[in-house]
Backbone of each chain as ProteinMPNN parsed JSONL, in Angstrom:
{"seq_chain_A": "MENLQKHQPQLRLLPNYFKKIGMGLFLFAMIVLKLVFIYLKELNPVWFENCHDFLRIVGFDISIIGLLLFAFAKDEIEDELTLLIRLQSIAYAFIFVILFVVIKPLYAFIDSNQISEVDGKLIIILMLVVYISTFILRKKKM", "coords_chain_A": {"N_chain_A": [[107.24, 125.505, 111.167], [104.648, 124.527, 111.87], [103.364, 127.091, 111.919], [102.995, 127.545, 109.061], [101.272, 125.524, 108.327], [98.836, 126.334, 109.429], [97.667, 128.29, 107.575], [97.23, 126.586, 105.361], [94.343, 124.952, 103.176], [91.71, 124.494, 105.022], [89.174, 121.565, 106.427], [87.173, 121.79, 109.025], [86.614, 119.19, 110.852], [85.18, 116.089, 112.518], [86.187, 114.341, 115.338], [88.073, 110.994, 114.875], [86.51, 109.307, 116.003], [84.041, 109.317, 115.814], [83.667, 108.242, 113.354], [82.536, 105.714, 114.111], [80.326, 105.985, 115.888], [78.958, 107.025, 114.191], [78.51, 104.914, 112.114], [77.292, 102.79, 113.587], [74.708, 104.203, 114.761], [73.721, 104.561, 112.069], [73.45, 101.616, 111.308], [71.776, 100.816, 113.792], [69.866, 102.328, 112.904], [69.372, 100.906, 110.504], [69.196, 97.672, 111.057], [67.838, 97.25, 113.591], [65.536, 99.394, 113.896], [64.049, 98.196, 111.483], [63.679, 95.53, 112.485], [62.142, 95.777, 114.745], [60.044, 97.065, 112.811], [58.993, 94.841, 111.593], [58.474, 92.686, 113.78], [56.834, 94.369, 115.774], [54.319, 94.654, 114.079], [53.214, 92.25, 114.21], [52.864, 91.711, 116.707], [51.427, 93.958, 117.923], [49.107, 95.149, 116.031], [47.701, 97.132, 115.929], [48.854, 99.3, 117.515], [50.866, 98.999, 116.111], [49.758, 100.247, 113.8], [49.457, 103.156, 114.6], [51.88, 103.958, 115.337], [53.378, 103.506, 112.893], [54.128, 105.728, 110.762], [55.483, 107.544, 112.189], [57.53, 106.019, 113.508], [59.054, 105.366, 110.646], [59.612, 107.973, 110.285], [61.972, 108.393, 112.246], [63.472, 106.529, 111.466], [64.665, 106.968, 109.172], [65.76, 110.018, 110.149], [67.752, 108.673, 112.134], [69.433, 107.511, 110.485], [70.285, 109.232, 108.263], [71.428, 111.133, 110.432], [73.605, 108.929, 111.114], [74.919, 108.585, 109.024], [75.777, 111.178, 108.101], [77.551, 111.836, 110.335], [79.36, 109.924, 110.051], [80.37, 110.525, 107.315], [81.43, 113.106, 107.853], [83.822, 112.364, 109.774], [87.071, 112.661, 110.699], [89.485, 110.956, 108.865], [92.311, 108.212, 109.967], [94.468, 109.176, 109.132], [94.987, 112.233, 108.044], [95.169, 114.11, 105.43], [96.371, 116.665, 103.229], [96.271, 115.4, 100.709], [93.701, 113.964, 101.507], [91.796, 115.484, 101.945], [91.958, 116.672, 99.131], [90.639, 114.571, 98.297], [87.867, 114.625, 99.17], [86.791, 116.756, 98.589], [86.582, 116.816, 95.983], [84.416, 114.089, 96.182], [82.468, 115.54, 97.196], [81.874, 116.989, 95.474], [81.174, 115.147, 93.13], [79.011, 114.071, 94.386], [77.05, 116.167, 95.036], [76.405, 117.236, 92.033], [75.727, 114.299, 91.297], [73.137, 113.959, 92.655], [71.593, 116.423, 91.476], [71.413, 115.49, 89.228], [70.011, 113.196, 89.591], [67.695, 114.253, 90.71], [66.309, 115.81, 88.76], [66.196, 114.16, 86.524], [64.643, 111.918, 87.275], [62.248, 112.366, 88.013], [61.282, 113.014, 85.264], [61.796, 111.013, 83.555], [59.638, 108.864, 85.423], [57.675, 110.335, 84.299], [57.645, 110.222, 81.729], [57.391, 107.739, 81.445], [55.37, 106.639, 82.757], [53.577, 108.506, 82.64], [53.267, 110.011, 85.316], [53.378, 112.862, 87.192], [55.708, 113.26, 89.632], [57.338, 113.786, 92.518], [61.001, 114.115, 94.349], [61.481, 112.652, 97.067], [62.646, 114.576, 100.077], [64.237, 113.928, 101.989], [65.351, 111.223, 101.385], [67.183, 112.351, 99.227], [69.025, 113.325, 100.391], [69.937, 111.352, 101.983], [70.524, 109.812, 99.394], [73.055, 111.423, 98.535], [74.39, 111.661, 100.456], [75.385, 108.927, 100.651], [76.62, 108.232, 98.157], [78.835, 110.836, 98.571], [80.098, 109.487, 100.416], [80.845, 106.833, 99.432], [82.021, 107.332, 97.089], [84.179, 108.848, 98.035], [85.363, 106.855, 99.735], [86.062, 104.805, 97.576], [88.015, 106.372, 95.796], [90.028, 106.504, 97.624], [91.138, 104.44, 98.027], [92.106, 103.695, 95.701], [94.279, 105.603, 95.23]], "CA_chain_A": [[106.144, 124.625, 109.782], [103.277, 124.388, 112.221], [102.577, 128.129, 111.522], [102.559, 127.562, 107.83], [99.892, 124.68, 108.138], [97.472, 127.274, 109.281], [97.582, 128.911, 106.444], [96.645, 125.286, 104.163], [93.219, 124.743, 103.346], [91.155, 123.181, 105.994], [87.747, 121.5, 106.717], [86.678, 121.506, 110.211], [85.724, 117.629, 111.016], [84.981, 115.526, 113.795], [87.345, 113.297, 115.672], [87.962, 109.949, 114.128], [85.679, 107.91, 116.728], [82.861, 109.587, 115.101], [83.058, 107.2, 112.698], [82.247, 104.148, 114.465], [79.242, 106.422, 115.995], [77.922, 106.768, 113.098], [78.488, 103.649, 111.66], [76.64, 102.24, 115.127], [73.433, 104.504, 114.421], [73.332, 103.742, 110.681], [73.154, 100.213, 111.594], [70.995, 100.415, 114.511], [68.491, 102.388, 111.805], [68.477, 99.851, 109.206], [68.707, 96.955, 111.468], [66.972, 97.247, 114.899], [63.892, 99.764, 113.918], [63.378, 97.23, 110.707], [63.085, 94.388, 113.205], [60.616, 96.388, 115.435], [58.886, 97.057, 112.251], [58.355, 93.233, 111.696], [57.266, 92.098, 115.133], [55.333, 95.033, 115.846], [53.607, 94.326, 112.985], [53.07, 90.93, 114.131], [52.454, 91.547, 118.145], [50.408, 94.935, 117.95], [49.035, 95.638, 114.557], [46.839, 98.653, 115.875], [49.858, 100.085, 118.036], [51.961, 99.443, 114.719], [49.247, 101.425, 112.579], [49.696, 104.41, 114.778], [53.292, 104.443, 114.959], [54.056, 103.621, 111.893], [54.644, 106.902, 110.599], [56.529, 107.965, 113.131], [59.225, 105.061, 113.375], [59.552, 105.592, 109.595], [60.787, 109.23, 110.028], [62.503, 108.731, 113.259], [64.464, 105.55, 111.294], [65.401, 108.076, 108.043], [66.461, 110.81, 110.605], [68.64, 108.221, 112.618], [70.249, 107.098, 109.354], [70.924, 110.523, 107.848], [72.38, 111.503, 111.563], [74.777, 108.103, 111.292], [75.539, 108.559, 107.839], [76.51, 112.671, 108.37], [78.572, 111.704, 111.52], [80.563, 108.651, 109.544], [80.838, 110.903, 106.232], [82.705, 114.161, 108.329], [84.615, 112.187, 110.603], [88.457, 112.564, 110.495], [90.257, 109.819, 108.731], [93.032, 108.212, 110.953], [95.688, 110.497, 109.074], [94.04, 113.389, 107.851], [96.265, 115.14, 105.088], [96.211, 117.277, 102.206], [95.621, 114.612, 99.552], [92.556, 113.01, 102.114], [91.331, 116.999, 101.647], [91.37, 117.108, 98.328], [89.63, 113.731, 97.948], [86.983, 114.755, 99.954], [86.316, 117.819, 98.125], [86.197, 115.722, 94.87], [83.55, 113.572, 96.558], [81.261, 116.262, 97.689], [81.11, 117.622, 94.15], [80.164, 114.231, 92.591], [77.786, 113.633, 95.337], [76.343, 117.113, 93.944], [76.263, 116.716, 90.822], [74.856, 113.223, 91.212], [71.897, 114.266, 93.11], [71.235, 117.462, 90.833], [71.077, 114.854, 87.605], [68.969, 112.545, 89.874], [66.576, 115.254, 91.166], [66.104, 115.959, 87.536], [66.093, 112.887, 85.397], [63.618, 110.948, 87.834], [60.428, 112.759, 87.436], [61.49, 113.177, 84.003], [61.241, 109.563, 83.493], [58.848, 108.842, 85.816], [56.63, 111.001, 83.895], [57.923, 109.321, 80.236], [57.406, 105.928, 81.598], [53.823, 106.089, 83.346], [52.406, 109.727, 83.012], [52.595, 110.533, 86.347], [54.105, 113.717, 87.778], [56.047, 112.897, 91.072], [58.947, 114.58, 92.91], [61.69, 113.294, 94.645], [61.566, 113.056, 98.573], [64.285, 115.334, 100.044], [65.337, 113.023, 103.054], [66.127, 110.441, 100.22], [67.969, 112.95, 98.475], [69.895, 113.869, 101.368], [70.816, 110.045, 102.29], [71.545, 109.411, 98.349], [73.934, 112.505, 98.254], [75.986, 111.117, 101.49], [75.879, 107.47, 100.545], [77.355, 108.781, 96.998], [79.988, 110.985, 98.569], [80.914, 108.316, 101.234], [81.363, 105.556, 98.222], [83.178, 108.058, 96.078], [85.72, 108.954, 99.01], [86.268, 105.237, 100.333], [87.056, 104.301, 96.471], [89.052, 107.363, 95.329], [91.221, 106.724, 98.395], [91.946, 103.126, 98.168], [92.95, 104.193, 94.382], [95.705, 106.487, 95.72]], "C_chain_A": [[104.429, 124.871, 110.347], [102.56, 125.918, 112.023], [102.398, 128.19, 110.044], [101.5, 126.456, 107.455], [98.472, 125.267, 108.594], [96.803, 127.922, 108.511], [97.277, 127.783, 105.295], [95.084, 125.422, 104.287], [92.909, 123.507, 104.266], [89.902, 122.782, 106.183], [87.88, 120.992, 108.49], [86.091, 119.997, 110.565], [85.422, 117.325, 112.258], [85.73, 114.78, 114.157], [86.851, 112.026, 115.207], [86.994, 108.774, 114.701], [84.392, 108.104, 116.42], [81.988, 108.709, 114.079], [82.485, 106.003, 112.855], [80.546, 104.881, 115.276], [78.431, 106.245, 115.142], [77.193, 105.491, 112.118], [77.246, 102.738, 112.499], [75.229, 102.709, 114.662], [72.925, 104.278, 113.023], [72.884, 102.181, 110.942], [72.146, 99.879, 112.278], [69.386, 101.141, 113.767], [67.894, 101.216, 111.336], [68.167, 98.256, 110.003], [67.675, 96.991, 112.366], [65.367, 97.932, 114.666], [63.201, 98.849, 112.485], [63.143, 95.754, 111.395], [61.96, 94.814, 114.43], [59.44, 96.691, 114.655], [58.228, 95.753, 112.415], [57.718, 92.898, 112.976], [56.275, 93.225, 115.483], [54.492, 94.741, 115.038], [52.366, 93.119, 113.454], [52.251, 91.156, 115.836], [51.435, 92.493, 118.429], [49.621, 95.714, 116.647], [48.378, 97.072, 115.065], [47.847, 99.412, 116.559], [50.759, 100.756, 116.792], [51.165, 100.494, 113.401], [49.861, 102.998, 112.868], [50.756, 104.708, 115.074], [54.214, 104.192, 113.815], [54.99, 104.456, 111.054], [56.076, 107.469, 111.033], [57.888, 107.582, 113.418], [59.872, 105.31, 111.866], [60.555, 106.969, 109.61], [61.707, 109.248, 111.041], [63.623, 107.24, 112.616], [65.045, 106.377, 110.131], [66.059, 109.163, 108.87], [67.785, 110.001, 111.321], [69.902, 107.554, 111.45], [70.713, 108.04, 109.013], [71.975, 110.882, 108.989], [73.67, 110.811, 111.332], [75.366, 108.329, 110.36], [76.439, 110.041, 107.911], [77.455, 112.49, 109.253], [79.928, 110.718, 110.713], [81.116, 109.831, 108.23], [81.961, 112.154, 106.683], [83.393, 114.0, 109.497], [85.957, 111.936, 110.093], [88.686, 111.188, 109.999], [91.662, 109.407, 109.987], [94.106, 109.49, 110.502], [94.925, 110.895, 108.049], [94.954, 114.244, 106.873], [95.925, 115.938, 103.471], [95.643, 116.607, 100.978], [94.134, 114.305, 100.131], [91.624, 114.449, 101.603], [90.742, 116.892, 100.24], [90.115, 115.946, 97.477], [87.907, 113.732, 98.186], [86.284, 115.699, 99.231], [85.628, 117.459, 96.508], [84.758, 114.75, 95.137], [82.459, 114.206, 96.113], [80.833, 116.791, 96.48], [80.293, 116.454, 93.401], [79.271, 114.142, 93.441], [76.755, 114.401, 94.825], [75.894, 117.059, 93.092], [75.73, 115.634, 90.85], [73.541, 113.29, 91.405], [71.445, 115.281, 92.456], [70.615, 116.414, 89.633], [69.987, 113.887, 88.472], [67.529, 112.965, 89.942], [65.988, 115.677, 89.727], [65.994, 115.283, 86.496], [64.725, 112.213, 85.941], [62.293, 111.14, 87.695], [60.543, 113.077, 85.987], [60.936, 111.726, 83.276], [60.238, 109.144, 83.909], [57.482, 109.323, 85.09], [56.426, 110.549, 82.283], [57.092, 108.218, 80.425], [55.793, 105.824, 82.005], [52.913, 107.731, 83.268], [51.883, 110.528, 84.2], [53.406, 111.882, 86.584], [54.404, 113.509, 89.186], [57.788, 113.114, 91.086], [59.43, 113.34, 93.851], [61.794, 113.535, 96.255], [62.933, 113.73, 99.236], [64.97, 114.472, 101.261], [65.962, 112.031, 101.975], [67.104, 110.722, 99.641], [69.4, 113.271, 99.298], [70.714, 112.274, 101.258], [71.224, 109.964, 100.714], [73.127, 110.353, 98.355], [75.255, 111.881, 99.689], [76.232, 109.657, 101.34], [77.075, 107.847, 98.965], [78.807, 109.238, 97.38], [80.684, 109.944, 99.212], [81.629, 106.666, 100.291], [82.455, 106.208, 97.732], [84.506, 108.242, 96.933], [86.262, 107.655, 99.536], [87.151, 104.887, 98.825], [87.907, 105.004, 95.821], [90.372, 107.246, 96.464], [91.797, 105.662, 98.38], [92.429, 102.936, 96.494], [94.142, 104.659, 94.256], [96.781, 105.465, 96.22]], "O_chain_A": [[103.426, 125.203, 109.717], [101.332, 125.987, 111.972], [101.531, 128.995, 109.706], [100.923, 126.498, 106.368], [97.353, 124.864, 108.278], [95.6, 128.17, 108.597], [97.063, 128.273, 104.187], [94.565, 125.906, 105.292], [93.339, 122.359, 104.381], [89.165, 123.767, 106.128], [88.533, 120.066, 108.971], [84.87, 119.879, 110.454], [85.378, 118.205, 113.118], [86.263, 114.229, 113.193], [85.652, 111.773, 115.084], [86.736, 107.698, 114.163], [83.563, 107.23, 116.671], [80.798, 108.469, 113.88], [82.004, 105.32, 111.951], [79.583, 104.125, 115.149], [77.417, 105.547, 115.153], [76.079, 105.235, 111.663], [76.397, 102.095, 111.883], [74.49, 101.845, 114.191], [71.789, 103.841, 112.836], [71.751, 101.827, 110.616], [71.446, 98.938, 111.906], [68.238, 100.736, 113.951], [66.8, 100.668, 111.469], [67.143, 97.64, 109.706], [66.546, 96.758, 111.934], [64.315, 97.4, 115.021], [61.975, 98.796, 112.384], [62.449, 94.915, 110.821], [61.078, 94.064, 114.85], [58.286, 96.708, 115.082], [57.24, 95.512, 113.108], [56.497, 92.859, 113.125], [55.059, 93.038, 115.482], [53.486, 94.45, 115.685], [51.163, 93.073, 113.195], [51.11, 90.729, 116.017], [50.503, 92.096, 119.128], [49.712, 96.934, 116.509], [48.675, 98.089, 114.438], [47.772, 100.565, 116.132], [51.156, 101.88, 116.484], [51.665, 101.168, 112.5], [50.417, 103.775, 112.091], [50.892, 105.927, 115.169], [55.399, 104.509, 113.716], [56.137, 104.185, 110.7], [57.17, 107.707, 110.52], [58.927, 108.231, 113.543], [61.093, 105.451, 111.793], [61.706, 107.099, 109.192], [62.486, 110.193, 110.909], [64.559, 106.939, 113.357], [66.268, 106.423, 110.257], [67.149, 109.434, 108.366], [68.875, 110.55, 111.162], [71.052, 107.228, 111.743], [71.892, 108.078, 109.365], [73.174, 110.953, 108.719], [74.721, 111.45, 111.29], [76.582, 108.352, 110.546], [77.663, 110.013, 107.787], [78.473, 113.106, 108.94], [81.141, 110.877, 110.854], [82.336, 109.998, 108.194], [83.057, 112.274, 106.137], [83.663, 114.937, 110.248], [86.121, 111.131, 109.176], [88.16, 110.254, 110.604], [91.96, 110.264, 110.819], [94.467, 110.437, 111.2], [94.303, 110.162, 107.28], [95.564, 115.151, 107.439], [95.071, 115.442, 102.736], [94.73, 117.094, 100.311], [93.251, 114.374, 99.276], [90.716, 114.239, 100.798], [89.538, 116.963, 99.991], [89.242, 116.15, 96.633], [87.023, 113.097, 97.612], [85.066, 115.527, 99.187], [84.525, 117.764, 96.054], [83.99, 114.716, 94.175], [81.692, 113.904, 95.199], [79.648, 117.068, 96.292], [79.111, 116.578, 93.08], [78.244, 114.149, 92.761], [75.761, 113.91, 94.29], [74.695, 116.783, 93.132], [74.726, 115.807, 90.158], [72.746, 112.823, 90.59], [70.283, 115.314, 92.862], [69.471, 116.555, 89.2], [68.907, 113.836, 87.883], [66.526, 112.408, 89.497], [64.785, 115.907, 89.854], [65.666, 115.848, 85.452], [63.802, 111.982, 85.159], [61.411, 110.349, 87.359], [59.477, 113.527, 85.566], [59.902, 111.525, 82.639], [59.469, 108.852, 82.994], [56.396, 108.776, 85.283], [55.338, 110.522, 81.708], [56.216, 107.839, 79.648], [55.091, 104.93, 81.533], [51.818, 107.95, 83.784], [50.897, 111.25, 84.342], [54.398, 111.839, 85.857], [53.47, 113.559, 89.986], [58.78, 112.883, 90.395], [58.899, 112.262, 94.118], [62.195, 114.63, 96.648], [64.074, 113.406, 98.909], [66.194, 114.418, 101.378], [67.17, 112.14, 101.766], [67.973, 109.892, 99.374], [70.534, 113.409, 98.839], [71.762, 112.052, 100.653], [72.447, 110.056, 100.605], [74.199, 109.778, 98.163], [76.482, 111.781, 99.717], [77.229, 109.162, 101.867], [78.282, 107.611, 99.013], [79.81, 108.653, 96.973], [81.724, 109.483, 98.742], [82.514, 105.846, 100.535], [83.62, 105.829, 97.86], [85.628, 107.868, 96.593], [87.46, 107.448, 99.731], [88.37, 104.736, 98.748], [88.709, 104.355, 95.151], [91.472, 107.759, 96.259], [92.991, 105.657, 98.682], [93.123, 101.965, 96.193], [94.973, 104.309, 93.419], [97.875, 105.865, 96.617]]}, "seq_chain_B": "MKNTIKVERAKLNITQSELAEKIGVSRQTINSIEIGRYVPSTTLALKLSKLFGITVNEIFKLEEDD", "coords_chain_B": {"N_chain_B": [[104.919, 117.039, 86.05], [107.902, 115.889, 87.42], [109.587, 114.057, 89.809], [112.134, 113.267, 92.406], [111.671, 111.824, 94.614], [111.569, 109.139, 95.682], [114.141, 108.231, 94.617], [115.738, 110.122, 96.417], [114.661, 108.706, 98.783], [115.549, 106.243, 98.433], [118.124, 106.9, 99.026], [117.988, 107.606, 101.881], [117.584, 104.87, 102.602], [114.569, 104.383, 103.625], [111.304, 103.546, 104.398], [107.943, 104.297, 102.223], [106.211, 104.412, 104.221], [107.522, 105.072, 106.083], [108.711, 107.412, 105.55], [106.163, 108.749, 105.61], [105.402, 109.159, 108.025], [107.363, 110.3, 109.063], [106.587, 112.851, 108.042], [104.25, 113.701, 108.382], [101.98, 112.434, 107.449], [99.716, 110.291, 105.026], [100.586, 107.343, 103.799], [99.315, 106.614, 101.424], [99.888, 109.2, 100.257], [102.319, 109.949, 99.843], [102.683, 107.63, 98.248], [101.197, 108.632, 95.901], [102.263, 111.04, 95.267], [105.036, 109.839, 94.73], [104.629, 108.508, 92.181], [103.272, 110.465, 90.434], [100.92, 111.137, 90.209], [99.987, 113.029, 92.099], [100.687, 116.358, 92.843], [102.346, 118.18, 95.067], [101.523, 119.848, 97.892], [102.771, 123.85, 98.845], [103.742, 123.513, 101.684], [104.111, 120.582, 102.085], [106.312, 120.488, 100.161], [108.163, 121.516, 100.746], [108.51, 120.933, 103.204], [109.769, 117.765, 102.717], [111.852, 118.886, 101.441], [113.177, 119.779, 103.503], [113.785, 117.171, 104.869], [115.18, 115.467, 102.993], [117.004, 117.584, 103.016], [118.0, 119.046, 100.721], [117.237, 121.313, 97.598], [113.714, 122.165, 97.241], [113.741, 122.469, 94.078], [115.209, 120.247, 93.891], [113.844, 118.491, 93.979], [111.735, 118.408, 92.819], [110.628, 118.644, 89.533], [109.864, 120.437, 86.111], [107.968, 119.426, 83.925], [108.554, 119.013, 80.044], [105.516, 119.791, 78.898], [104.46, 120.796, 80.947]], "CA_chain_B": [[105.709, 117.184, 86.859], [108.353, 114.777, 87.895], [110.212, 113.972, 91.304], [113.316, 112.212, 93.041], [111.717, 111.681, 95.879], [112.104, 107.613, 95.39], [115.63, 108.139, 94.941], [116.052, 110.303, 97.985], [114.292, 108.023, 99.818], [116.298, 105.031, 98.916], [119.813, 107.323, 99.392], [118.053, 107.497, 103.088], [117.029, 103.944, 103.266], [113.828, 104.532, 104.691], [110.297, 103.102, 103.164], [107.354, 105.231, 101.704], [105.824, 104.386, 105.501], [108.473, 106.119, 107.172], [108.835, 108.918, 104.669], [104.842, 109.602, 105.469], [105.5, 109.214, 108.918], [108.37, 111.665, 109.244], [106.455, 114.121, 107.49], [102.584, 113.442, 108.791], [101.091, 112.306, 106.134], [99.655, 108.958, 104.624], [101.588, 106.469, 102.756], [99.108, 107.023, 99.887], [100.056, 110.025, 99.663], [103.541, 109.937, 99.292], [102.556, 106.938, 96.728], [100.564, 109.156, 94.734], [103.185, 112.212, 94.882], [106.042, 109.77, 94.229], [104.487, 108.712, 90.715], [103.057, 111.73, 89.942], [99.31, 111.35, 90.424], [99.506, 113.937, 93.196], [101.448, 117.363, 93.247], [102.16, 118.236, 97.276], [101.47, 121.737, 98.514], [104.358, 124.193, 98.946], [104.352, 122.925, 102.996], [104.768, 119.594, 102.148], [107.269, 120.428, 99.27], [109.365, 122.332, 101.884], [108.837, 119.342, 104.475], [110.525, 116.851, 102.061], [113.487, 119.154, 101.228], [113.707, 120.041, 104.454], [114.161, 116.536, 105.376], [116.214, 115.042, 102.462], [118.637, 118.058, 103.019], [118.617, 119.442, 99.315], [116.178, 122.603, 97.886], [112.57, 122.309, 96.269], [113.809, 122.641, 92.685], [115.869, 119.506, 93.042], [113.426, 117.285, 94.125], [110.772, 118.744, 91.734], [111.182, 119.427, 88.088], [108.785, 120.741, 85.505], [108.55, 118.62, 82.239], [107.93, 120.063, 78.682], [104.397, 119.98, 78.678], [103.439, 121.335, 81.971]], "C_chain_B": [[106.78, 115.977, 87.687], [109.235, 115.077, 89.09], [111.093, 112.945, 91.512], [113.026, 112.025, 94.324], [112.092, 109.71, 96.432], [113.506, 107.645, 95.549], [116.153, 108.861, 96.387], [115.732, 109.474, 99.02], [114.813, 106.821, 99.672], [117.456, 105.774, 99.105], [119.205, 106.927, 101.345], [117.65, 106.414, 103.941], [115.674, 103.649, 104.312], [112.284, 104.198, 103.231], [109.066, 104.185, 103.184], [106.589, 105.662, 103.514], [106.291, 105.397, 106.397], [108.702, 106.983, 107.157], [107.702, 109.362, 105.174], [105.09, 109.996, 107.101], [106.091, 110.078, 109.74], [107.502, 112.774, 109.215], [105.128, 114.149, 107.624], [101.726, 113.689, 108.121], [100.845, 110.911, 105.877], [100.596, 108.362, 103.665], [101.022, 106.309, 101.585], [99.477, 107.887, 99.507], [101.494, 110.66, 99.338], [103.733, 108.487, 98.177], [102.141, 107.643, 95.699], [101.814, 110.572, 94.06], [104.541, 111.396, 94.012], [105.567, 109.098, 92.38], [103.491, 109.158, 90.037], [101.765, 111.96, 89.678], [98.857, 112.409, 91.453], [100.808, 115.028, 93.141], [101.337, 118.071, 94.292], [101.967, 119.83, 96.759], [102.758, 122.318, 98.961], [105.029, 123.723, 100.464], [105.006, 121.865, 102.83], [106.069, 119.356, 100.959], [108.697, 120.354, 100.102], [109.628, 121.056, 102.986], [109.894, 118.488, 103.716], [111.281, 117.842, 101.691], [113.905, 119.492, 102.699], [114.544, 118.43, 104.992], [115.414, 115.651, 104.572], [117.366, 116.325, 102.184], [118.783, 118.813, 101.438], [117.2, 120.434, 99.171], [114.919, 121.352, 96.892], [112.727, 121.589, 95.009], [114.49, 121.468, 92.536], [115.165, 118.097, 93.027], [111.895, 117.433, 92.985], [110.983, 119.227, 90.674], [109.846, 119.156, 87.125], [109.24, 120.177, 84.331], [107.9, 119.63, 81.324], [106.658, 120.712, 78.725], [103.385, 120.46, 80.124], [103.721, 123.101, 82.398]], "O_chain_B": [[106.279, 115.25, 88.545], [109.583, 116.23, 89.343], [110.967, 111.853, 90.958], [113.909, 112.033, 95.182], [112.755, 109.314, 97.391], [114.05, 107.135, 96.529], [116.81, 108.286, 97.255], [116.382, 109.453, 100.065], [114.687, 106.087, 100.652], [118.215, 104.932, 99.586], [119.859, 106.139, 102.029], [117.413, 106.433, 105.149], [115.654, 102.995, 105.354], [112.187, 104.412, 102.023], [109.102, 104.988, 104.116], [106.462, 106.806, 103.95], [105.75, 106.216, 107.139], [108.954, 107.688, 108.134], [107.809, 110.57, 105.384], [104.954, 111.183, 107.397], [105.658, 110.551, 110.79], [107.517, 113.614, 110.115], [104.658, 114.826, 106.71], [100.929, 114.622, 108.016], [101.644, 110.142, 106.41], [101.269, 108.994, 102.851], [101.709, 105.948, 100.629], [99.61, 107.877, 98.283], [101.689, 111.688, 98.689], [104.717, 108.333, 97.453], [102.601, 107.405, 94.583], [102.081, 110.904, 92.905], [105.062, 111.891, 93.012], [106.344, 109.356, 91.461], [102.862, 108.519, 89.193], [101.426, 112.907, 88.969], [97.676, 112.673, 91.676], [101.922, 114.567, 93.388], [100.268, 118.633, 94.532], [102.168, 120.551, 95.782], [103.694, 121.633, 99.372], [106.234, 123.561, 100.656], [106.184, 121.771, 103.176], [106.683, 118.293, 100.864], [109.703, 119.645, 100.137], [110.648, 120.493, 103.384], [111.021, 118.559, 104.204], [111.999, 116.992, 101.165], [115.106, 119.431, 102.962], [115.694, 118.46, 105.431], [116.389, 115.211, 105.18], [118.329, 116.22, 101.425], [119.937, 119.108, 101.125], [116.317, 120.509, 100.026], [115.102, 120.318, 96.25], [112.186, 120.52, 94.724], [114.667, 121.15, 91.36], [115.499, 117.047, 92.479], [111.242, 116.486, 92.547], [111.558, 120.316, 90.654], [109.055, 118.214, 87.183], [110.343, 120.264, 83.791], [107.141, 120.577, 81.53], [106.549, 121.934, 78.626], [102.165, 120.473, 80.293], [102.982, 123.667, 83.204]]}, "name": "protein", "num_of_chains": 2, "seq": "MENLQKHQPQLRLLPNYFKKIGMGLFLFAMIVLKLVFIYLKELNPVWFENCHDFLRIVGFDISIIGLLLFAFAKDEIEDELTLLIRLQSIAYAFIFVILFVVIKPLYAFIDSNQISEVDGKLIIILMLVVYISTFILRKKKMMKNTIKVERAKLNITQSELAEKIGVSRQTINSIEIGRYVPSTTLALKLSKLFGITVNEIFKLEEDD"}
């Protein structure tokens, strides 16, 4: 039987504890860095002005890495149905992001006559969020 | 596709969770197979067959529109 399972479609995923690490990193980026932003602005406005962009980039990067770890860590029981739901969720996230990238600049152009591009990191975060939400919702439905 | 998993499970007097544990899948997977929402792989079908002591054809049957 174990030999048979080797030939089943598989995804190489991270161990389950990476879910906690990923969620921790994401919350750290969202809460701690936000607090740093608020207090640093009041305590040292000059330093804040210099570090603002750096902190924003670091915050985005930590959020992305956190979401990525969370998204691709194994569930407690990872079986063929979970794999199917993962693949469906990836497809939904992919389609959603493509539509978002196409429609958002078009809408901005029609609405305010401005040409705008969508930020790459925003696309990645959106894709991960849609993937994770779809995965969780579909798993609950099953 | 219809199946007799629920009946076979009742014969063995085991819950969905117990069956899931025996064949190494989640309870949701067993539930989805039982209600016909998900058709399992050959490996999983063979595992069920081995556990119930009947053939795969006796567990899973094609319906007219399949």
